[in-house]
N, C-alpha and C positions, 0 to 999 in steps of 0.2 A: 382785108388789107393784102396787097400784092405780095409782100414778103411772107406773110403767114401762109398764103395759098401755096407758095413754092415749097415751104417746109412741110405743110400738111400732107402734100402728095407723097412725101418721103417718110415722114414720121409725125403723126398727129400729136404725140406727146412732146416732141421737140418744138413743134409749132406753138403749143400752149405755153411751154417754158419761155420761149422767145417773147411771146406776147406779154407774159408776166414781167420779164426783165425790162422790156420797153416801158410798160406802165409804171413800174417802180421808179425808173429813172425820170420819167415825166413828173411823177409826184415829187421827187427830189428837186427837180428843176423849179417847181413852183415855189419851193421854200428858199432856194438859193439860185436865183436866175443868172448870176454871173459865173456859175461854176464851169460853163463851157469855155473852150479855147477860142479866142477871137480869130476870125477869118481874115487873113491879110488882104485879099482882093476885095472883100466886102466888109468894111470896118463896122457896120452896124449889125453884123451877123456873128453868131458863135456856133461852134460845133461841140456837141456833147457826145463823147465816145462811150458806147454801151457795149461792154464785153459780153460775149455769149459764145461758149464753146471755144474753139480754136481761133475764132475771128470775132465778129460782132457787128455792130451797127453804128452809123453816124447820124445823129439827129441835128439838123441845121435849123436854127431859130434866131429870132431877134426879140428884143423887148422894146416896148413903146408904151409910155404912160402906165406903168405897172401891169401891163398885159404881156403875155408871151405868145408869139406867133410862130408856129412851126411851119417851116417852108418845105423841108424835105426830110425824108428818112430813107437811108440806103444801107445796104450791106457793105462792109469794108471792101469787098472784092469787086464791087461795081465800079465802073470807070469814071463816072462823072465827078467824083470827089478828088 
């Protein structure tokens, strides 16, 4: 994963913890798919904010027929969100 590689170069332990935080939130999402905040510009999408350290990640996803489709995962400080 691109985000893990960035952290792994700086701190393998931080990369592992980030991966765990993301996986835990994805597991939470499978049980409560409407937990994310609706995206105004894209009504069928939601953003799940995953706190990690002083910042965190945004997981953009949508649900369709009881399935969850993850479209993007970005760090808070990246520009595209």
